[in-house]
N, C-alpha and C positions, 0 to 999 in steps of 0.2 A: 529490481527496485533500486532507486537512488534516493537517499535522504540527505537533505542539506538543512542545517539549522539556520534560523534567521532570527536576529535579535528584535526585529520590528514586525509588527503585524500578526495576524492570526495564521494558523496552520492552513496550508493549501494542498490540494491534490491535483496531479496531472495524470491523465490516463492515455495510454497508447494502446489501441485495440485494432490491430491489423485485420484485413479482410479474411485471409485464410480460406477463401472460397466459401465464406458464410454470408448469409443474407444480412441486410440492414437490421432486420428485427433481432437476429441473434447477437449482432454487435451491440445494439442498444440495450438488450437485456443484460449482457455481460457488464456494460458500463454502469447500468443501474444497480446491479448487484455489488460491484466494487465500491461505488459511491455510498451505498447503504452501509456496507461494512465499515467504511471510513467514518461515516457519521455516527454509527452506533458504538463501535469498539475502539477506534484508533484516535480520532480527533481530540477527545477529551484526555487521553492518556499521554500522547506524544507532546514533547515540547514544541514551541513555535518553530515552524520550519516548513519546508516544501518536500512533498513526497511525489516521486514520479514512478508510476507503475506501467510496465510493458507486459501486456498479457501474452501468454503463449497459446499455441493452438489447442492444447489440452484444457485450457480454461473454459472453452466453449461447452465442453461436456461435463465439467465439474459441477457438483452440487453446491448450493449456497453454504452449507456447513463446512464442506471441504475447503472452499475458498476462504471462509472465515478463519478456519484453523490455521491455514498457511499464513495469512496476513497477521494474525495475532502472534503466531510463533515468530515470524520475522520481526515484529515490533519488539518482542522481548529480547531477541538476539541483538537487535540494532541499538536500542537505547536502554536496555535493561528493564527489569520488572518495575512497574510504576503503579501506584494506587490511582484508581479512577478519580478524576476531577482535581488531581494535583499535577502541576507542570514543573518537573525538576529543571533547574537551570543547567543548560549545556553550553559550554563556552568553546570557542575555536571555530575553525573553518568547517565547511560542510564535509560530510564523509559519505562515501559510497559503501554499501554493504553487498558482498557477493554471497549469494545463497546457493543451496543445492538445486538439483534439477527438480523443478516444480511446475505447476500450472502457471504460476506467475513468475516470470523470468527475473533473476537477480543479475544486474549488471554492475560493474564497478570499475 
């Protein structure tokens, strides 16, 4: 995952979901799950910026709660704990966060 702060505009998400010998149905299901986690859990908590997620092969078999736990844990590590509906001011250039081996790959 790569997070870059942006002083203008709303938060955005970009998803990279490679084929990994999976069907289009499986790829689209994974995209929908990641977008829903973004919408429910992360968008209102993270400051304005861009988030790029590259899914790993293991993400296809992960349950929704497992994906949610990993993304919420990442968000706390990346930008610190935040209260819902509050957007803390973050200054400076974008930053990349490198995470552990997970279903959602951290690059930096």
